[in-house]
N, C-alpha and C positions, 0 to 999 in steps of 0.2 A: 501459184493460184491457190495452193492450200493456205498460204499466209493470208491472202486476200479474203478467203472464206471465213478463217478464223476471226479476222478483224470485223468482218460484217456481222458474224454472230455475237462477237463481243460488244459492238456497238448496240445491237439490238437488244441484247440482255441489259446493258446499262440503261438504255432508254426505257425499257419495260419496268425495271426496278425503280427508277427515278419517278416515272409516271405513277406507278402504283403507290409509292410513298407519298405522292402529293395528291392522291385521290383522283387522278386524271384518267379517263377512259379514252386514250389514244389521242390522235389528231385527225382532222378531216383529210379526205383524199386530195382536194384541191382547193385553193382559194380563188380560182378563176370565176369571174361573174357569170351568173345565169339569169334567165329571164323567161317568161312564158313565150311560147312560139305563136307568131302571127301566121304561120303557114300551117295548114292542115285542119281538117274538122273531124271531131270525134263522131263516128257513125257505126251502127251495127255492121259487123262484117258480113252478115247475111245479104247485104245489099250487093256484094260482088258475086255471090255464088251462082246466080243465074247466068252469068257471062263467063264463068271460070273456064269453060271448055273452049272459049272463043280465042284466037290469038289477040294479044294485046298490042298497045302502040310503042311499048318501050324496048329499045335495043339493050340487052343485058350482056355484059362481058365480065368474067371473073379473071383477075390477074393474080398470079403467084408472085409476091414481092419478095419472099425469102423462104427458105427452108430452114427448119429448126428441130430441136430435139428437147423435150422437157420430161419431167418425171411422170410416169403413167398415173400414179396415185392421185394427182391432181386433176387429170383429165377424165378418169373412170373411177367410179365407186368400187374399189377392190374388195370391200367387204360385202358387196351384193352376191348372194348365192350363185348366180350365173357366172360372175367374174371368178369366184373361187372355184367352181367347177371346171372352168376353162383353164385354171392354173396361171392366171395373170399375175405378174409380179410388178414391183415398183420400178423397174428399169426405165430408161429413157424411151419415149414413144417418138418416132419420127412424125412431124407435123409441118404444116405451111402457115405462112402469114399472108392473108389475102387482102385485096381490096376489090370491090365491085363497082363497075362503071355502068350508070344508067343514063341512056341517051333518050330523052323525051322529045317528041317531035316539035312541041311548042315551048316547053319549059327550059330546055337546055340540058347540059351535061352535069350530072351529080355523081359523087361516089359514096359508097357505103363502107365505112372504116377507111383506113389510110395506109395499110402496108407499112413499109419502113422509109425512113428519110435517106437521101442520098449521102449524107454525112456518114452514115453507119458503114458505107463501103469505101468512100473517098477520104474521110478524115474522121475515123471513129472517136478520137479524143475530143472533137467538138460536137459530137452527137449529143442529143437530149439525155439519152441513157449512156452514162460513161462512168469512169472511176470505180468506186467500190461496188456500186450496183451492177455494172457491166461485168466486173470480175466475179462476183458472187453468182451471177447468172451464167457464167462461163460463156459469154457470147461469142468471144473469139474462137472458141472451139466448136460451139454447138449451132451457130446461126451463119447461114450463108445467103447473103444477099444476091437476089436474082434480078429483080426489076424495081428500083426505088421509085416512089411515087413521083418524085420531081422529074426523073428521066422520062417516065410515062407521059406525064402532063406536057413536057416539051414537044412531044410528038402530036398532040391533039389540035385539031383545027378549030376548036371552039373553047371559049374560056370555061373555067370551073364555076358553076353557078351555086354549089352548096355541097356540104359534107354531112351525111347521116351516119351517126354512130350507133353501133349496137349497144355499146357501153364504153366506160372510160378507163378500162384496164390498159396498162402500159402498152401490151402488144397489139392493141387496136388503134392506138394514137401515136405510134412511133413514126409515122410519115407526116404527122401534122406540120412539122417545120417546113415542109415543101409545099404546103397549102398557101396560096397567095393571101396576104393580108386582106382583111375585110370580107373574106368569103363567109358567108352564113354557115354556122355549124349548129347541128340539132342532135339532141339525145333525149333519152327517157328522163323522167323526173327523178331528182334526188341523187344524181350520180356523183356530184362533188361532196355530198355530205357524210358518207360512211366514215366512221372514226375507228382507227386501229393504231396499236403501237408501231406496226411495221411502216405505216404511213410516214413516219419521221424520215425514212429513208426513201420511200417511193414518191411522196408529195413533190419534192424538188424536181424529179423527172417529169411528173405530170404537169407541173406548172411551167417547166421549161418548154415542154412540147406545146403547150397552149399559149405561151407568152406572145402578145401582140396579135392574138387571133380574136375574132368576134365573140361576144358572150355566148355561152351555150343556150341555145333556145330549146326549151323543153317541150316535148309533144304534149298536147292538152288532152291526155286520157281521161275518159269518163268511165269510172267504174261500172262494170256490167256484171249482171248475175245470170243472165240467160244466154250469152254469147259464148263462143268457143274459147275466148281469152278473156283476161281481165280488163281489157280495153282495146279499142282499135281506132286509128286515125286514117281517114282518107287524105293523103298528103296533098295531092294535087287537085282534088275535087272531081276527078274524072274516073275514079275507081282503078287507076292504073298502077299505083303503088300504095301499099298500105303499111303503116307502123302497127306492130302488134305488141302489146305489153306482156312480157313473160318474165315477171320478177323472180329473183331467187339467186341467181349467180351474182347480180348486183340489184340494188332497188329498181333501178330504171331499165333493166335489160330489155331490149327491143329486137324483135325478129321483123323482117320485112317480107311481104308477099308481093311480088312483081309479076304483073301480067305482061310478060315479054312477047316479042314477035314470034317466038318459038314455043310459046305456052307458058303457064304459070310456074313461077319458081319461088320456093320458100327459103330464104337466107336466115338461118337461126342464130347466128352469133354463138355465143358460148352457152347457151341453153342446152346444147349438145356439142361437144368438141369433136368427137371421133366417129368414124363410120361404124367401127366395131360397137361402140356403146349404143349408137342409134339402132343398128340392125338387131342387137340383142337385148333391147329394151333395159339398158343399164345406164343410169343417170351419171352425170359428171361427179368427180370426186371432191377433194379438198379445196380446190380453187374456188368452190361456190361458197359465198358468204352465208346464205340462209338455206341450209340443205332441204328442209321440209318444203319450203315454198318453191325451190328449184325442181324438186321432184314433181310437184304439182304441175309447174309450167311444162316440164318435160313431158309429162303424160298428156297434157292438153295438146301439145304439138304433135305427138304421135297419133293421137285420136283424130286430129284434123287431118293429117297425112293419110291415115287409113281410110278415112271417109271420102277423101278426095284423091285417089291413086293417080290422077292425071298431073298432079302437082310434083314437080322435081324438087328434091330436098338437097340443100347444100349445108353441110355442118360448118361449124366455126373454124375448124383447123384441118379438116380432111374432107375430100370429095369422092 
């Protein structure tokens, strides 16, 4: 395992030096095609506030697809005064890899994020994440598969109508290979375009996960100056599910507000990874690409939750 990690770091260093010598600013995260979404209409989120206390039409289920442990410094800003006062250190933090099932009475079955694919448990060498990346992440040691997406889908009585992504990071698309070909896939804008040296190693995993899948349909956010978020999209046109633009962790990071049959639920994705970070007002750490913008989105989410305490909040990797 140590040798694999050394090889990973050596390859990364070589790629970085080579790219710097050529004046290259990394590579994009994915070459998978993307297009504007035909689903969803940009609207002020205030349209839903009048009925936020009323039960909605959507049945919502959160599934823990895997247990994992990753370095806490990526999940929580350990330089924040509150984190320092609490004595938090950079050891591994136990987290979960989720996907969320939305059953709309007329639109069908959708999922938010994808959990992990069946191959990660049944044939790890054939999984989208394998080889040097899997070894560097120590997946065999740190990730325990509980319910792969494919296994869960096989139990459902209706076909999957679409996939809504919070963002395109690997741990949110690791179940994509279990998604039936042709299923529409939706994300925030600009998710494939971020460029980084590390993407030389991550891009193949991303592209393998998305291979053979529909182009990413990007939510048609319209920038807002007076709303609680930078943009909002009424996905089905009935106010039952909203995509909320919360950039920072990635350019198109999206939270979802679901008017479920048991009340409103806010699914934040990695705008906040952990319960401790959320409850102590400490934003995510080094896994966020644009830290200042990430803090801004984090504050907006907290302000929204405080203004609407009836909304249940579910973090990206802990509940």
